[in-house]
C-alpha positions, -999 to +999 in steps of 0.1 A: -705-133+501-712-101+481-728-084+511-699-093+533-674-078+509-694-045+506-698-045+544-660-047+547-658-016+525-683+004+545-659+017+572-638+047+565-607+034+584-608+001+564-609+022+531-579+042+544-560+010+552-568-005+518-556+028+502-523+025+521-519-011+510-527-003+473-494+017+475-475-015+485-470-040+513-466-025+548-462-037+584-490-034+608-469-010+629-464+013+599-501+012+591-509+022+627-486+052+624-498+062+589-535+059+598-533+077+632-554+050+648-545+026+676-528-007+672-560-025+685-583-006+661-560-012+630-556-049+639-594-053+642-601-037+609-573-056+591-589-088+605-622-079+589-606-071+556-586-104+558-618-124+566-634-108+536-605-120+514-593-086+505-561-084+526-534-110+533-509-112+561-476-129+566-451-129+594-415-118+588-396-121+621-415-101+646-434-081+621-467-088+603-467-077+567-500-069+551-508-068+514-538-067+490-548-104+485-574-098+458-564-075+429-601-068+423-600-045+453-577-021+434-601-022+404-632-017+425-617+012+443-604+028+411-639+025+395-656+041+424-630+069+428-632+076+391-670+078+392-669+101+422-644+124+405-666+127+375-696+135+397-676+161+416-664+177+384-699+178+370-712+195+403-683+220+401-692+229+365-728+233+375-719+257+403-695+277+383-707+312+378-711+324+342-686+350+332 
């Protein structure tokens, strides 16, 4: 189960879709526009995230609304982004020329 979750996070488009959903619920159509990807591609990746338990979907009329189903996704992404920011800042300091 752990490997399946990490596999779901291993694709850049899926990370982009999660990032969009961390800002709030969105329709699939809006996510297609915001991601710049095709409807089929976004739907495929959302299905993978849904199967991994990270994303939920509900119908409202003709639209499908997507949302973060597991709040741990937010925490996991924030921990990773925080750590990467620290590493980048450390690298930038190491590369800075002495004055």
